[in-house]
N, C-alpha and C positions, 0 to 999 in steps of 0.2 A: 518829341523825339521818336524816331523809328526804333523798332526792336534792335536792329543792328547797331544803331547809334547808342542805345542804352547799353548793349553788350560791350561796345568799344569803350564807353565812358567808365563802366565798372572795371574792365580789365586794366585800363590806364590808371585808374585810382589805386588799385592794388599794386600795380607795377611801380608807381611813384613811391608808395610807402616802402616797398621792398628795396628799391634802389637807395632810398634815403637811409634806411636802417643799416644796410650793408656799408654804405659810404661813411657812416659815422665811426665805424671801426671799433666800437665798444664791445661787440660780441663776435664770436666765431663758432664754427662747428655746429654741434647740436643746439647750443643755446641760441645761436643766430637763427637756425632753422625754426625752432619753436617760436621765437619772437616773430619771425616772418610769417609763419602760418597764422598766428593770432592777429597780427596787424593787418595783413592782407584780407583776412576774413572780415574784419570790421569795415575796412574801406570799401570793399566790393559790395557787401550787403547793404551798406548805407546808401549807395547809389541805387540799388534795386528797390530798396524801401521807399526812396524818394520818388523814383520815376515809375515804378510798377508796384504800388503798395498792396494790391490785391492778389498778386501772383504768388504761387508757392515757390519755395527754394529747396533744392537738394544740394547740400554741400558736404565735402569731405570733412570740413572743420566744424560741423554742427550735427546735433542729433537728428535722426531721420524722422521728419514729421509725416506720418502715414496719410495725412489728409491730401498729400500730393497725388495719391493714387486715384482720387476722384476729381482732381482739379483739371481745368481746361488748359491751363498754362503753368509750366514748371520750369524754373531756371535750374539747370544742372551745372554746378560750378566747382572748380578746384582753384582756390585762391593762390596756391603755390604748388605747382606740379614739379616735383624734383627738389624736395626739401633738402636732401643730402647734397645735391650739386650746388644749390644756393648757399648752404652753410659752408661748403668747401671753397667758395669763391669762383666756381666754374661758371661758364656762360650758358650751359645747356639745361635750362629750366624755363618754365612758362607759367602763364596765368590763363585759366580756361573759363569762359562764360558762354553757355549755350542755352537757347530757349527751346523747350519741347512744347509743341502746341498741336492739338488735333491728331496726336499719334505720331508726329514726325518732328525731327529737328528742323526748325524753321529759320533761326538766326543764330549767329555765333561770332565770337571774336576770340582769338588766341594771341596774347601778348608774349613777345620774346624780349623781355626788358633789357637783357644784357646786349642785345643787338639793336635796340631802339626801333623795334618793328612790331606792328600789329597786323595780323592776317584776319580777314573777315569774309563772310559768305557773300556779301554784296557791297561793292563789286568783288566778284570772285577773283582770286589770284590766277595769273597765267602761268602754267607749269612750263619751265624751260625744256628744250629738247634734250635728248640724251647726250651725255658729255664725254663718253669714252667707249672703248671697245668692250670693256668688262663691266658687267652689271654690279651694282653695289646694293647691299641689303643692310639696313640699320637694325641693330640689336641692342639689347640692354648691356650696358658696360659692366654690370655686376652679376646679372643672371641670364646670360645668353641661352635661349632654349635649344633643345635638340632639333626641333623642327626647323630652325633657321639654318643649322648645319646641313640638314637634309636638303633644304631648298637651295642652298648655296652650291652643294655638290651637284645637284641636278642641273643647275643653270650655269655652272662655272662662274659663280659670282663671288665677290669679295664681301666679307662681313665687316661692318663699320660700327664699332661700339659707340654709343651715345648715352646721355643721361635720361631726362624725363621722357615719358610717353608723348607728351605734346610736342616736345622738341623733335622727336624722331618722326612723328607724323608730318610736321611742318618741313622737315628735311626732305621728305618726298615731294611736298608741294613746291618747295623752293628749288628742286632739281639737284640737290646735293647727293641724294641717293635715289635709287629706282623703286625700292620697296622697303617696307618695315614688317617684320614678322615677329609676333609676340605670342607666348604661351606661358601658362603657369601662374596666373593670378593678376587680376585687374578689376577695377570697379567702374561703374557707369560714369562717374565724374572724370576718370582718367582719360576717357576717349571721346565723350560726347562732343565737346567743342571742336577739337582738332578733326574728328571724323566729319563733322558738318562742313568745315572749311575744305577738307579734301574732296568730299563729294561735290561741293559747289565748283571746285576747280576741274572736275571731270575725272577724278581718280576713282579707283575701285576701293571700297572699304567694306569688308565682310568678316564673319567668323572664319576660323581655319577649316571648318567643314563646308564652307561656302554659303552658310545660312546668313540671313540678315542680322545686323546689329540692332537690337530693339531696346529702347530706353524707357525710363520711368516705370520700371517693373518692380514688383515687390522684393525680389531678390536683388540686392545691390551689386552682386558679382556679375562681371561680364569678362570672363577670364582670358580670352584669346582674341587675336586681331591680325588681319592682313590689310595693309594699305599699300597700293601699288599702282603703277601705270596699267591701264586696262589690258594691254596686250600681254602682260605678265601674269594676270590672275589665274588663267587656266593652268599654265605649266607649274606655277607655285602650288596651287591647290592640289594638283595631281601628285606632286612630290610629297606633300605633307599629309595627305589623306591616309588614314590607317588602312592597311591592307587586310582584307577579310580572309 
């Protein structure tokens, strides 16, 4: 299996467990979210262990094995991105599986189980054309950052609240919004897989100061993010950049 095929199989395995658990109707809310986190972690890592047993794994749902810092290949995964949305019965959650190798994200799959869709780096998705006169910027539905308000004001854009980080990034890939602006807290597993897919699709994905997103670092935090159509990167970054 290719690395992308392994990523897809792992994402689909977690998605299947999550859909089955929710369809059973025995749990809801936080209890369902906790069970989903655990079940998806088991399903996803079982695929990686079977197909790539010597690779390191960095997961939100497992202790950080610092041996990853000297490993050549590291899977960066979030078995359930958007635990709250999943537990509430919403559709805006995702499963993230990304491979970091040789200092770069090289293969990725992002499952959107509620939509029965998996986006991968190869073949890369085709981003649809712009859909309206007014730009749309995805933001957190629970913690929309000030930077998104600033960007929206500068571009005359509409803010569109959504759930998980992966769902918001893929909303840009799928042409539902034109950009996603995030600030105020995020970790490497929150963005690795969707960022890899976005980059493969030709979108811009950077920190809010314009610097690169760098993965498999000692510090797990990667707290801010811009994913957008390339022509929007400069005006958004100019708007959110702190004034000296």
